[in-house]
C-alpha positions as CSV (number, residue, x, y, z in Angstrom):
1,M,0.0,0.0,0.1
2,T,1.1,3.6,-0.5
3,S,1.4,6.2,1.9
4,V,-1.4,8.0,0.5
5,Q,-3.4,4.8,1.4
6,V,-2.0,4.6,4.7
7,D,-3.3,8.0,5.4
8,K,-6.8,7.5,4.1
9,Q,-6.9,4.0,6.4
10,H,-6.1,6.6,9.3
11,D,-9.4,8.5,8.6
12,G,-11.2,5.0,9.4
13,N,-13.8,5.5,6.9
14,E,-15.2,3.3,4.1
15,A,-14.0,5.3,1.2
16,A,-10.6,4.6,2.7
17,D,-10.9,0.8,2.9
18,S,-11.9,0.8,-0.7
19,A,-8.8,2.8,-1.7
20,S,-6.5,0.5,0.4
21,G,-8.0,-2.5,-1.2
22,E,-9.4,-3.7,2.1
23,G,-12.8,-4.3,0.6
24,Y,-14.6,-5.5,3.5
25,H,-18.1,-5.0,4.6
26,R,-18.5,-3.0,7.9
27,A,-21.2,-5.2,9.2
28,L,-20.1,-5.7,13.0
29,G,-22.3,-3.7,15.3
30,A,-21.3,-2.7,18.8
31,R,-23.5,-5.7,20.3
32,Q,-21.7,-8.4,18.3
33,I,-18.0,-6.5,19.0
34,Q,-18.7,-6.5,22.6
35,M,-19.6,-10.0,22.9
36,I,-16.8,-11.1,20.4
37,A,-14.4,-9.4,22.9
38,I,-16.1,-11.0,25.9
39,G,-16.3,-14.4,24.5
40,G,-12.8,-14.5,23.0
41,A,-10.8,-15.4,25.8
42,I,-13.2,-17.8,27.5
43,G,-12.5,-21.1,26.0
44,T,-10.5,-24.0,26.2
45,G,-7.7,-22.4,28.5
46,L,-10.2,-21.8,31.2
47,F,-12.7,-24.8,30.8
48,L,-10.3,-27.5,30.2
49,G,-6.7,-26.3,30.8
50,A,-7.5,-24.8,34.4
51,G,-7.9,-28.4,35.4
52,K,-4.1,-29.0,35.1
53,G,-3.2,-25.7,36.5
54,I,-5.4,-26.6,39.7
55,S,-3.6,-29.9,40.0
56,I,-0.2,-28.2,39.9
57,A,-0.6,-25.1,41.9
58,G,-3.6,-25.4,43.9
59,P,-5.7,-22.2,45.0
60,S,-2.8,-20.2,43.9
61,L,-3.6,-20.6,40.3
62,I,-6.2,-17.7,41.1
63,L,-3.4,-15.4,41.8
64,A,-1.7,-16.4,38.7
65,Y,-4.8,-15.5,36.5
66,A,-5.1,-12.2,38.3
67,I,-1.6,-11.1,37.9
68,A,-1.6,-12.3,34.2
69,G,-4.9,-10.8,33.7
70,L,-3.6,-7.2,34.7
71,V,-0.8,-7.8,31.9
72,I,-3.3,-8.8,29.7
73,F,-5.1,-5.5,30.3
74,F,-2.0,-3.7,29.6
75,I,-1.3,-5.2,26.2
76,M,-5.0,-4.6,25.2
77,R,-4.7,-0.9,26.4
78,A,-1.4,-0.8,24.1
79,L,-3.6,-2.5,21.2
80,G,-6.5,0.1,21.7
81,E,-4.0,3.1,21.3
82,L,-2.8,1.9,18.1
83,L,-6.3,1.0,16.8
84,M,-7.3,4.6,17.6
85,Y,-4.6,5.7,15.8
86,R,-5.1,3.6,12.7
87,P,-8.0,1.0,12.8
88,V,-7.2,-1.6,10.2
89,S,-8.1,-5.3,9.9
90,G,-4.3,-6.1,9.2
91,S,-4.0,-5.1,12.8
92,F,-0.6,-6.6,14.5
93,S,1.0,-7.2,11.0
94,E,0.2,-3.7,9.8
95,Y,1.7,-1.8,13.0
96,A,4.4,-4.3,12.8
97,R,5.3,-3.1,9.0
98,E,4.8,0.6,10.1
99,F,6.7,0.6,13.4
100,I,9.6,-2.2,13.4
101,G,9.9,-3.0,9.7
102,P,8.6,-5.0,6.6
103,F,9.9,-8.4,7.9
104,A,8.8,-7.9,10.9
105,G,5.1,-7.5,9.5
106,F,5.9,-10.4,7.2
107,A,6.8,-12.6,10.3
108,T,3.8,-11.2,12.4
109,G,1.3,-11.8,9.8
110,W,2.3,-15.4,9.1
111,T,3.0,-16.4,12.7
112,Y,-0.4,-15.0,13.9
113,W,-2.0,-17.1,11.0
114,L,0.1,-20.1,12.4
115,F,-1.3,-19.3,16.1
116,W,-4.8,-19.6,15.0
117,V,-4.3,-22.7,12.9
118,V,-2.8,-24.3,15.7
119,T,-5.5,-22.9,18.2
120,G,-8.1,-24.2,15.7
121,I,-6.4,-27.7,16.2
122,T,-6.3,-27.2,20.0
123,E,-10.0,-26.2,20.2
124,V,-11.3,-29.1,18.1
125,T,-9.0,-31.5,20.3
126,A,-11.0,-30.0,23.2
127,A,-14.1,-30.5,21.5
128,A,-13.3,-33.9,20.7
129,T,-12.4,-34.6,24.5
130,Y,-15.7,-33.3,25.6
131,M,-17.5,-35.3,23.5
132,T,-16.3,-38.7,25.1
133,Y,-18.1,-37.6,28.2
134,W,-21.2,-38.9,26.6
135,W,-20.0,-41.2,23.9
136,D,-17.2,-43.6,23.4
137,I,-16.1,-42.5,20.0
138,P,-12.4,-41.9,18.7
139,Q,-11.3,-38.5,19.2
140,W,-9.9,-38.1,15.8
141,L,-13.4,-39.0,14.3
142,S,-15.0,-36.0,16.4
143,A,-12.3,-33.7,15.3
144,L,-12.8,-34.3,11.8
145,V,-16.6,-33.8,12.0
146,F,-16.3,-30.6,13.6
147,T,-13.5,-29.2,11.6
148,V,-15.9,-29.8,8.4
149,I,-18.8,-28.2,10.3
150,L,-17.0,-25.1,11.3
151,Y,-15.4,-24.5,7.8
152,G,-19.1,-24.6,6.2
153,A,-19.9,-22.1,9.0
154,N,-17.5,-19.8,7.8
155,L,-18.7,-19.5,4.3
156,I,-21.5,-16.8,5.2
157,S,-21.3,-13.1,5.7
158,V,-19.4,-11.5,8.3
159,K,-22.7,-10.0,9.8
160,L,-23.9,-13.5,10.2
161,F,-20.9,-14.6,11.7
162,G,-20.8,-11.8,14.1
163,E,-24.3,-12.9,15.0
164,L,-23.4,-16.6,15.6
165,E,-20.1,-15.4,17.7
166,F,-22.6,-13.5,19.9
167,W,-24.9,-16.3,20.8
168,F,-22.0,-18.6,21.2
169,S,-20.4,-16.1,23.8
170,M,-23.8,-15.4,25.3
171,V,-24.0,-19.1,26.2
172,K,-20.7,-19.0,27.9
173,V,-21.0,-16.0,29.6
174,T,-24.3,-17.3,31.0
175,A,-23.2,-20.4,31.9
176,I,-20.1,-19.0,33.8
177,I,-22.5,-16.7,35.5
178,G,-24.9,-19.4,36.6
179,M,-22.2,-21.6,37.7
180,I,-21.1,-18.7,40.1
181,L,-24.6,-18.1,41.3
182,I,-25.0,-21.9,42.1
183,C,-21.6,-21.9,44.0
184,A,-22.6,-19.1,46.1
185,G,-25.9,-20.7,46.8
186,I,-24.3,-24.0,48.0
187,L,-21.8,-21.6,50.0
188,T,-24.7,-19.8,51.8
189,L,-27.4,-22.3,51.8
190,G,-25.6,-25.6,51.9
191,F,-27.7,-27.4,49.6
192,S,-26.4,-30.3,47.2
193,D,-23.7,-33.1,48.2
194,A,-20.9,-30.7,48.5
195,G,-23.2,-28.2,50.8
196,A,-21.9,-29.8,53.9
197,T,-18.3,-29.4,53.3
198,A,-18.3,-26.4,51.1
199,S,-16.2,-23.5,52.7
200,V,-13.9,-20.5,51.6
201,T,-11.2,-22.0,53.8
202,H,-10.6,-24.7,51.1
203,L,-8.3,-22.1,49.5
204,W,-5.9,-21.9,52.5
205,D,-6.4,-25.0,54.6
206,L,-5.5,-27.8,52.3
207,G,-1.8,-27.4,51.9
208,G,-2.0,-23.5,52.0
209,F,-2.7,-21.1,49.4
210,F,0.6,-22.0,47.7
211,A,-0.3,-25.9,47.8
212,G,1.9,-27.1,44.9
213,D,4.7,-29.5,45.5
214,D,7.0,-26.7,45.1
215,G,5.2,-23.8,46.8
216,I,5.0,-20.5,44.5
217,F,7.4,-22.1,42.0
218,S,4.8,-24.5,41.1
219,T,2.5,-21.3,40.5
220,L,5.1,-19.9,38.3
221,M,5.1,-23.0,36.3
222,T,1.4,-22.7,35.5
223,L,2.0,-19.2,33.7
224,Q,2.3,-20.8,30.3
225,M,-1.2,-22.4,30.8
226,V,-2.7,-19.0,32.2
227,M,-1.5,-17.0,29.4
228,F,-2.8,-19.7,27.1
229,A,-6.3,-19.0,28.5
230,F,-6.1,-15.4,27.4
231,L,-4.9,-15.6,24.1
232,A,-7.5,-14.6,21.4
233,V,-8.4,-11.4,23.7
234,E,-6.4,-9.6,20.8
235,L,-9.0,-10.9,18.3
236,V,-11.2,-7.7,18.7
237,G,-8.3,-6.0,16.9
238,V,-8.7,-7.9,13.6
239,T,-12.4,-7.0,13.7
240,A,-11.3,-3.3,13.3
241,G,-11.5,-3.3,9.2
242,E,-15.4,-4.9,9.7
243,S,-16.8,-2.6,12.6
244,K,-19.4,-0.3,11.7
245,D,-17.9,2.3,14.2
246,P,-14.3,1.1,15.3
247,K,-13.3,4.4,17.4
248,T,-16.5,4.2,19.5
249,V,-17.1,0.5,19.8
250,L,-13.2,-0.7,20.2
251,P,-12.3,1.4,23.2
252,K,-15.6,0.3,25.0
253,A,-14.8,-3.5,24.1
254,I,-11.3,-3.2,25.6
255,N,-12.4,-1.6,28.8
256,T,-14.6,-4.5,29.4
257,V,-11.1,-6.6,30.0
258,P,-10.6,-5.9,33.6
259,W,-14.1,-7.2,34.8
260,R,-14.0,-9.8,32.3
261,I,-10.7,-11.2,34.1
262,A,-12.3,-10.5,37.8
263,V,-15.7,-12.2,37.2
264,F,-15.0,-15.2,34.6
265,Y,-11.3,-16.2,35.8
266,V,-10.6,-15.0,39.3
267,G,-14.1,-15.0,40.6
268,A,-15.1,-18.4,38.8
269,L,-12.1,-20.1,40.3
270,I,-12.6,-18.8,43.8
271,M,-16.2,-20.2,43.8
272,I,-15.5,-23.4,42.3
273,L,-12.4,-24.2,44.9
274,S,-14.5,-22.7,47.8
275,V,-17.2,-25.4,47.1
276,V,-15.0,-28.4,46.2
277,P,-11.5,-28.8,47.6
278,W,-8.8,-28.4,44.9
279,T,-7.6,-31.8,45.4
280,A,-10.4,-33.1,43.9
281,F,-9.5,-31.9,40.4
282,K,-7.3,-33.8,37.9
283,P,-5.4,-32.8,34.5
284,G,-7.5,-33.2,31.3
285,V,-10.7,-33.2,33.0
286,S,-12.8,-29.8,33.1
287,P,-12.8,-28.4,36.4
288,F,-16.5,-27.1,35.6
289,V,-17.8,-30.5,34.8
290,A,-15.9,-32.0,37.7
291,A,-17.3,-29.5,40.0
292,F,-20.9,-30.3,39.2
293,E,-20.3,-33.9,39.6
294,K,-18.9,-33.8,43.1
295,M,-22.0,-31.4,44.0
296,G,-24.2,-34.3,42.7
297,L,-25.8,-32.3,40.3
298,G,-25.2,-34.8,37.2
299,I,-27.6,-32.8,34.9
300,G,-25.6,-29.7,35.6
301,A,-22.3,-31.6,34.8
302,A,-23.9,-32.5,31.4
303,I,-25.0,-29.1,30.6
304,V,-21.7,-27.6,31.7
305,N,-19.9,-30.1,29.3
306,F,-22.1,-29.0,26.4
307,V,-21.5,-25.4,27.2
308,V,-17.6,-25.9,27.1
309,L,-18.1,-27.8,23.9
310,T,-19.8,-24.8,22.6
311,A,-17.0,-22.6,23.9
312,A,-14.2,-24.7,22.2
313,L,-16.1,-24.7,18.7
314,S,-16.7,-20.9,19.0
315,S,-13.0,-20.4,19.6
316,C,-12.4,-22.6,16.7
317,N,-14.8,-20.6,14.5
318,S,-13.1,-17.5,15.5
319,G,-9.7,-18.9,14.3
320,M,-10.9,-19.6,10.9
321,Y,-12.5,-16.0,10.9
322,S,-9.0,-14.6,11.8
323,T,-6.7,-16.8,9.5
324,G,-8.6,-15.8,6.4
325,R,-8.2,-12.1,7.4
326,M,-4.5,-12.2,8.1
327,L,-3.8,-14.2,4.9
328,R,-5.6,-11.5,2.7
329,D,-3.6,-8.7,4.6
330,L,-0.6,-10.6,3.8
331,A,-1.3,-10.7,0.2
332,L,-2.4,-7.1,-0.2
333,N,0.8,-6.1,0.9
334,G,2.9,-8.6,-1.5
335,Q,3.9,-10.9,1.3
336,G,1.5,-13.6,0.4
337,P,0.1,-15.2,-2.8
338,K,-2.2,-13.1,-4.6
339,V,-4.9,-15.7,-4.6
340,F,-5.7,-14.8,-1.0
341,T,-6.9,-11.1,-1.8
342,R,-10.0,-12.7,-3.7
343,L,-13.3,-11.9,-1.7
344,T,-16.8,-13.1,-2.1
345,K,-19.6,-11.0,-2.7
346,S,-20.5,-10.9,0.9
347,G,-17.2,-9.9,1.8
348,T,-15.5,-13.3,3.0
349,P,-11.9,-14.0,2.0
350,L,-12.8,-17.6,1.1
351,V,-9.6,-19.0,-0.5
352,G,-7.6,-18.0,2.7
353,T,-10.5,-19.5,4.8
354,T,-10.4,-22.5,3.0
355,F,-6.6,-22.8,2.9
356,S,-6.5,-22.5,6.8
357,A,-9.4,-25.2,7.4
358,A,-7.5,-27.6,5.1
359,L,-4.4,-27.2,7.5
360,M,-6.4,-27.5,10.6
361,M,-7.3,-31.1,9.5
362,V,-3.6,-31.7,10.5
363,G,-5.4,-31.6,14.1
364,V,-7.4,-34.8,13.1
365,W,-4.1,-36.5,12.5
366,V,-2.8,-35.4,15.7
367,N,-6.1,-36.8,17.7
368,Y,-5.3,-40.3,15.7
369,Q,-1.6,-40.4,16.6
370,W,-1.6,-39.0,20.1
371,P,-5.0,-38.7,21.7
372,G,-3.7,-38.4,25.3
373,E,-1.1,-36.0,24.6
374,A,-2.4,-33.8,21.6
375,F,-3.8,-31.1,23.9
376,N,-0.7,-30.7,25.8
377,Y,1.4,-30.4,22.6
378,V,-0.5,-28.1,20.5
379,V,-1.3,-25.7,23.7
380,S,2.6,-25.2,24.0
381,F,2.6,-24.3,20.4
382,A,-0.1,-22.0,20.4
383,T,1.2,-20.2,23.5
384,I,4.4,-19.3,21.9
385,S,3.0,-18.3,18.5
386,G,0.2,-16.0,20.1
387,M,2.4,-14.4,22.6
388,W,4.5,-13.2,19.6
389,A,1.6,-11.0,18.7
390,W,1.4,-9.6,22.2
391,I,5.1,-9.0,22.1
392,V,4.7,-7.0,18.6
393,I,2.1,-4.9,20.0
394,L,3.7,-3.8,22.8
395,I,6.9,-2.8,20.6
396,C,4.8,-1.1,18.4
397,Q,2.9,0.8,20.8
398,I,6.2,2.0,22.7
399,R,7.7,3.2,19.5
400,Y,4.4,4.7,18.2
401,R,4.0,6.6,21.7
402,L,7.6,7.8,21.4
403,K,7.1,9.0,18.0
404,A,3.7,10.7,19.0
405,D,5.1,12.6,22.0
406,R,7.9,14.2,19.6
407,G,5.0,15.4,17.3
408,E,6.0,13.0,14.4
409,L,2.6,11.0,14.4
410,P,-1.0,12.3,15.5
411,Q,-1.9,11.4,19.1
412,S,-4.0,8.4,19.6
413,S,-7.6,9.5,21.2
414,F,-7.4,6.1,23.5
415,K,-3.8,6.4,25.0
416,A,-2.6,3.5,27.0
417,P,-2.1,4.3,30.8
418,G,1.4,4.6,32.2
419,G,2.7,5.8,28.8
420,I,5.3,3.2,27.6
421,W,6.2,1.8,31.1
422,F,3.3,-0.6,31.6
423,S,4.3,-2.1,28.0
424,V,7.9,-2.4,29.2
425,F,6.6,-4.2,32.3
426,S,4.5,-6.6,30.1
427,L,7.4,-7.4,27.9
428,A,9.4,-8.5,30.8
429,F,6.5,-10.6,32.3
430,I,6.2,-12.4,28.7
431,G,10.1,-12.9,28.9
432,M,9.5,-14.6,32.2
433,V,6.8,-16.7,31.1
434,V,9.2,-17.9,28.0
435,V,11.9,-18.8,30.6
436,T,9.2,-21.0,32.7
437,M,8.2,-22.8,29.5
438,G,12.0,-23.6,28.8
439,M,12.0,-25.1,32.5
440,D,9.2,-27.7,31.6
441,A,9.8,-30.5,29.5
442,D,6.0,-30.8,28.2
443,N,6.3,-26.9,26.9
444,R,10.0,-26.9,25.8
445,V,9.0,-28.6,22.7
446,A,7.4,-25.0,21.7
447,L,10.7,-23.7,22.3
448,Y,12.6,-25.9,20.0
449,G,10.1,-25.4,17.3
450,A,10.1,-21.5,17.3
451,P,13.7,-21.2,15.8
452,V,12.6,-23.7,12.8
453,W,9.7,-21.3,12.4
454,G,11.8,-18.2,12.3
455,L,14.2,-19.9,9.8
456,V,11.3,-20.8,7.5
457,L,10.1,-17.3,7.7
458,A,13.6,-15.7,6.9
459,V,14.4,-18.0,4.1
460,S,10.9,-17.3,2.6
461,Y,11.0,-13.5,3.1
462,L,14.5,-13.4,1.2
463,V,13.2,-15.5,-1.6
464,L,10.4,-13.1,-2.1
465,K,12.3,-10.1,-1.7
466,A,15.0,-11.6,-4.3
467,R,12.1,-11.9,-6.7
468,N,10.8,-8.3,-6.2
469,P,13.6,-6.3,-4.7
470,E,11.9,-3.0,-5.5
471,G,8.4,-4.0,-4.2
472,A,6.7,-2.0,-1.7
473,A,6.3,-4.8,0.8
474,F,10.1,-4.7,1.5
475,A,10.3,-1.0,1.8
476,K,10.3,0.4,5.5
477,R,7.3,2.8,6.1
478,S,8.2,6.3,7.3
């Protein structure tokens, strides 16, 4: 894109979209954006991954979610500052090109695409796991069926996609709030099988608050799983190019992050671990389902299992949405095959979505080969690739703010609190998470894969540059 097109995009109107070649339909309303933002972070990491976290760290997992949630809020406010400076659907990839360089844009776009492909595999894996609650069927078969169904669901207009995601998210939100209210009733009224023993003292009586085998170190070792649970909160940035009123809607959606985390993560875990002792939870089993079973509310467990199944499928559906947009942004900038630029009449990047869905079928093979280990493998890969997007957001916000403060760029209407310092702190926190991943044998495999992926990106970039050395895709933007 030319500098003139970048300026037009900064104005944030539909004429600019047309000039820049985005061509998307601004069909996502405030109600849909808000619910996509709320539901984006409520998925496998909370409903399934929390079971392993509880078994490792005990009640202190609550603290891990709270601290990581604060960092996520800093990241989202950094993203919000950039979005109000220039709301575009390319989001992280576009900002990386502008504030870091053309290779950073190339690497970010393809890495975020990889993140959602792997996350799609993760979510399908989780959905297949949930199916075994009712029927003894192979995980790979469930994964295959779900992938095909969700691909079909993405052959619709963005407006209908937003509506479907609204109701998916509504189911998740309603279920968690309902579970919190039930747990509160058990604690105060004492009904159900868990009523006689339910007590907030479970949070510190059974081995202490830091009840893991290695105390606070066990808590630190859960940070990778905790950060995975928050992956997808940044998806709201990808919707910028298809939001009816991004400069009004997106800040409101981002500002819901603190209470989302407080209610759906911290609040939910406090209530669950107060009603059911943390020692009752096991890895690979949803703590929500296990909690209702311990309460003697069998139908409740079945309902929650359906809800978490819905949550996993919703996240995978969002992944298919995101991958198609990211591939198209890369193609528009000469950093991907031109065929990915094609849109359907309803504004859907069908080719990119089809390509991504085909690769998600790898998840079927993973489930066939390693049905018990599949979830742990894909979680570690998803986390390291997803955190790259956060790193880029923070670096771009720092560089943007420094330029804006010097008067080289216009000021954003939605400034991140703390200037650049909260972003610096967040980068350090992410670095600590990466270190803890390297200390865990199960998660270390992702760190082995990262350099390989980086090498693939570097070679691909050099090949593209050699073919078109004067192309705009390889010129750093001023």
